[in-house]
C-alpha positions, 0 to 999 in steps of 0.5 A: 204070285203077285200079278201086275199088268204091263201095258207099254215097253216102258212099263215092261222095263220098269217091272224088269228093274223092280221084280228080281224074279218076273214071269211074263204071260204074253196072251191075246183075248181070242186065243183058247191056249191062253185061256187054258194057260190061266188055269195053270197060272192059278194052279201055280200061284199058291205053290212053293215055287211061285214064292217070290214070283211076280207074274206080269200079264203082257196082252198083245193087243194093248203092247203091239206086235212090235213089242212082241216080235222084239222079244222073239216071241212067235205064238200066244200063249208064252210065258218068258222067266227073268231073273234080275233082268235076264231071260232065264227060260221060255215055255211057248204054248199051253203048259201044265202047272208042273212045266211052270213049277219046273221052270220057276225051280230052274 
């Protein structure tokens, strides 16, 4: 799984165009669940489910709350899966690797 850092609304829009399958990790620095989710993402990154998937990392402190709320996000961490620019699924909170793989395989 390739990883890209997304730091602006413009970069987010471009990532949706550039990557057919984009899994976006919305996180904050001071979030214990976000650090735990990072471990799950590391485990998934080399799995068959992650083939062809790009992981977009969106840090709330960098992109701002307005952008965060515009995507109906209520908590960090939250994973959003986009396929061909359209939201295809979401997983709020910490989730184990198996749930992430199930989302990617759906």
